[in-house]
Each structure stands twice: as structure tokens, then as C-alpha cells.
C-alpha positions in Angstrom: -22.2 -20.6 -1.2 -19.1 -19.6 -3.1 -19.6 -16.9 -5.8 -18.0 -16.4 -9.1 -16.0 -13.5 -7.7 -14.6 -15.9 -5.0 -13.3 -18.3 -7.7 -11.9 -15.5 -9.8 -10.0 -14.1 -6.8 -8.7 -17.6 -6.0 -7.5 -17.9 -9.6 -5.8 -14.5 -9.4 -3.8 -15.7 -6.3 -2.5 -18.7 -8.3 -1.8 -16.6 -11.4 0.2 -14.1 -9.4 2.1 -16.8 -7.6 3.0 -18.4 -10.9 4.2 -14.9 -12.1 6.3 -14.6 -9.0 8.1 -17.9 -9.7 8.7 -17.0 -13.3 10.5 -13.9 -12.1 12.6 -15.9 -9.6 10.9 -15.1 -6.3 7.8 -15.8 -4.4 5.8 -13.0 -2.8 2.5 -14.8 -2.3 0.8 -16.5 0.6 -0.9 -15.1 3.7 0.8 -15.0 7.1 -1.3 -14.4 10.2 0.1 -11.4 12.1 1.7 -11.9 15.5 0.8 -8.3 16.2 -2.9 -8.2 15.8 -3.1 -6.7 19.3 -1.3 -3.7 17.8 -3.9 -3.3 15.0 -1.8 -5.1 12.4 -3.6 -7.2 9.7 -2.3 -10.4 8.2 0.6 -10.2 5.7 -0.8 -10.5 2.2 0.3 -9.4 -1.3 -1.2 -7.0 -3.7 -2.5 -8.3 -6.9 -0.3 -7.6 -10.0 -3.2 -6.5 -12.1 -4.2 -3.9 -9.4 -0.8 -2.4 -8.9 -0.1 -2.5 -12.7 -3.3 -0.5 -13.4 -2.8 1.8 -10.4 0.7 2.9 -11.3 -0.1 3.1 -15.1 -2.9 5.5 -14.4 -1.2 7.4 -11.5 2.5 6.9 -12.2 5.5 7.3 -10.0 7.4 10.6 -10.4 11.2 10.7 -10.8 11.3 12.9 -7.7 9.2 10.5 -5.5 10.5 8.8 -2.5 8.5 5.6 -2.4 7.3 4.0 0.8 5.6 0.6 1.0 3.9 0.6 4.4 3.6 -3.0 5.6 5.7 -4.2 2.8 5.5 -7.9 3.7 7.5 -10.1 1.3 8.0 -7.2 -1.1 5.8 -7.7 -4.2 5.2 -4.0 -4.7 8.9 -3.2 -4.3 9.7 -5.9 -6.8 7.2 -4.5 -9.2 8.7 -1.0 -8.9 12.2 -2.3 -9.6 11.1 -4.5 -12.5 9.5 -1.4 -14.1 12.7 0.7 -13.8 12.1 2.8 -10.7 15.4 4.2 -9.6 13.8 6.2 -6.9 14.7 5.8 -3.2 12.4 2.9 -2.0 11.7 2.2 1.6 9.7 -0.8 2.9 8.4 -0.8 6.5 7.5 -4.1 8.1 6.4 -4.7 11.6 7.3 -8.4 11.8 11.1 -8.8 12.2 11.2 -12.3 10.6 9.4 -11.1 7.5 11.4 -7.9 7.3 14.6 -9.9 7.5 13.7 -12.2 4.6 12.5 -9.2 2.5 15.8 -7.3 3.3 17.7 -10.3 2.0 15.5 -10.5 -1.2 16.5 -6.9 -2.1 20.1 -6.9 -0.8 21.5 -6.3 -4.3 19.3 -3.3 -4.9 21.1 -0.2 -3.5 18.1 2.0 -3.7 16.0 -0.2 -1.5 15.9 0.0 2.3 13.8 -2.3 4.5 13.0 -1.0 8.0 11.8 -3.1 10.8 9.2 -1.8 13.3 6.1 0.2 13.8 5.4 2.6 10.9 4.6 5.4 13.3 8.2 5.4 14.4 9.8 5.0 10.9 8.1 7.4 8.5 10.8 8.9 6.4 10.5 12.7 6.4 11.3 12.9 2.7 8.6 10.3 1.7 6.1 11.4 -0.9 4.3 8.4 -2.2 3.0 5.9 0.5 1.6 2.6 -0.8 -0.7 0.6 1.5 -2.4 -2.7 1.0 -4.8 -2.7 4.1 -1.9 -3.2 6.6 -3.7 -2.2 9.8 -7.0 -1.2 11.4 -8.7 2.1 11.5 -7.2 3.2 14.8 -3.7 2.9 13.5 -4.8 4.6 10.3 -5.9 7.6 12.3 -2.5 7.8 14.0 -0.7 7.2 10.7 -2.3 10.1 8.9 -1.5 12.4 11.8 2.1 11.3 11.9 2.4 12.0 8.1 1.3 15.6 8.7 3.8 15.9 11.5 6.8 14.2 9.9 6.7 14.7 6.2 8.4 17.8 4.8 7.3 17.6 1.2 3.6 18.3 2.0 2.6 19.6 -1.4 3.4 16.3 -3.1 2.4 13.9 -0.3 -0.1 11.2 -1.3 -1.3 7.8 -0.3 -2.2 5.0 -2.7 -4.4 2.8 -0.6 -5.5 -0.6 -2.1 -8.2 -2.7 -0.4 -9.1 0.5 1.4 -11.2 -0.8 4.2 -10.3 1.9 6.8 -10.9 4.9 4.6 -13.3 6.2 7.2 -10.2 7.5 9.1 -10.1 10.4 6.6 -13.8 11.3 6.9 -14.5 14.8 8.2 -10.8 15.7 8.1 -10.6 18.8 5.9 -6.8 18.5 5.5 -7.1 15.5 3.2 -8.8 15.1 -0.2 -9.9 11.6 -1.1 -10.8 9.9 -4.4 -12.0 6.4 -4.5 -13.9 3.9 -6.7 -15.4 2.1 -3.6 -19.2 2.3 -3.7 -19.4 2.0 0.1 -17.8 5.5 0.4 -19.1 7.0 -2.8 -22.7 6.3 -1.8 -22.2 7.8 1.7 -24.4 11.0 1.7 -22.3 12.5 4.6 -19.0 12.2 2.7 -18.9 13.7 -0.8 -15.6 12.0 -1.9 -14.4 12.3 -5.5 -15.0 9.3 -7.7 -11.8 7.7 -8.9 -11.8 6.5 -12.5 -9.7 3.4 -12.0 -11.1 0.9 -14.5 -11.1 -2.1 -12.2 -13.7 -3.4 -9.8 -11.3 -3.4 -6.8 -11.4 -0.9 -3.9 -8.7 1.7 -4.3 -8.2 5.2 -3.0 -5.9 8.1 -3.8 -5.5 10.4 -0.8 -3.7 13.8 -0.9 -2.8 16.3 1.7 -4.3 19.6 0.8 -1.9 22.5 0.1 
């Protein structure tokens, strides 16, 4: 039986697709991954109301290098640009076909670079803010967090904004990271006293920082 939440989510998909079209592009739709054997999840798009609230409460800094991990069609990059971000922006997409279309979408934005390939091979050393919308499974998340520690040079400002944070367990029992989330599944875990994130929306989000 379908719940009210199901219908509300379905409506959100349609509203966001309509908003895309009003802005002259389409970032919606779900594409099944050709790389599920590598731990990749389907290509999907973040909800506008989630990214709007997230970046209003935890804004981008002028000094940030923004990295959209598993950028897909580029809705988050589009949102950053529409809201005046002049930061260096890097999208990383495993699927070459999707990456090629996204690269063409932002070809007139000189501060945007779309990289094709496995994120573990393409983490920019100067990256500071990494945005993820559940792009891969827990095994890849474990490898990703370790690569961040190895590669990134600006450790004091390194943070992950993780929407639909289904693989947050990868950070459990790792003292090098501090985690804040609004997801009850993790907040109610007696073995993991994570900080409660005051986000204001009933949607699972986490802010993860590398400890100094």
C-alpha cells in the first residue's frame, strides 16, 4: 500500500522536473547504473528543496573548492551557478555517456570542470566541500573517506555534505571524522553517539568533517 509520503515524494519529482524546464534544462529522471558491479548506485537527482535548505543553513564559503561526487546530470552544479557561486566547481561522474552530456551542459561555465571516471582516482587535492547524493555503496564509501585523508591538502576545512545518507555506517568507529545527522536510524544507535543535525527537513542528511 502506497503511503502519503510516497505520493508526496512523487509530487516532488514532478515539481523539480518542471522547475528544471523553467530554467532551460532537465536534470531529472533515474538512470540505472551500468557499474553496479563497482558499487555505483543509479543516477538520480537531488531535490531542490533539500539542497536549498542545506546550503542556506550550511553555506558555501568563498574559498571552497566544490566537488559534486557522482554529479549525474548536474542539478547541484546548476543550483550552485544559479545562486552565484564563482568557486571552482568539479563534477565527477563514472558513466562516460552521462559525463559527456553534463560537460556539454556546462561548457559555457569556465569555473566548472566535469571529470569522467572513478572518484577514487579523481579526487582534487584542493577540494574542500564534497557533495554526495548516495552515489555508491558502503564499501566504496569506506575507500572514499580514506582517499580523502590521503589526497586532500586542506584538511582543516574538509567536509562532506551527504544527502540520502544510507552508507553513513562507513564513518562509525572512525575517530578521525565527526558526524552530524538528522537521521533517526543513526541518532538512535546506542553504540554511535553522533551529533544531532538541526536541518529543519524530514530528509536524511549528514554533515561530516575531518577532525583537526
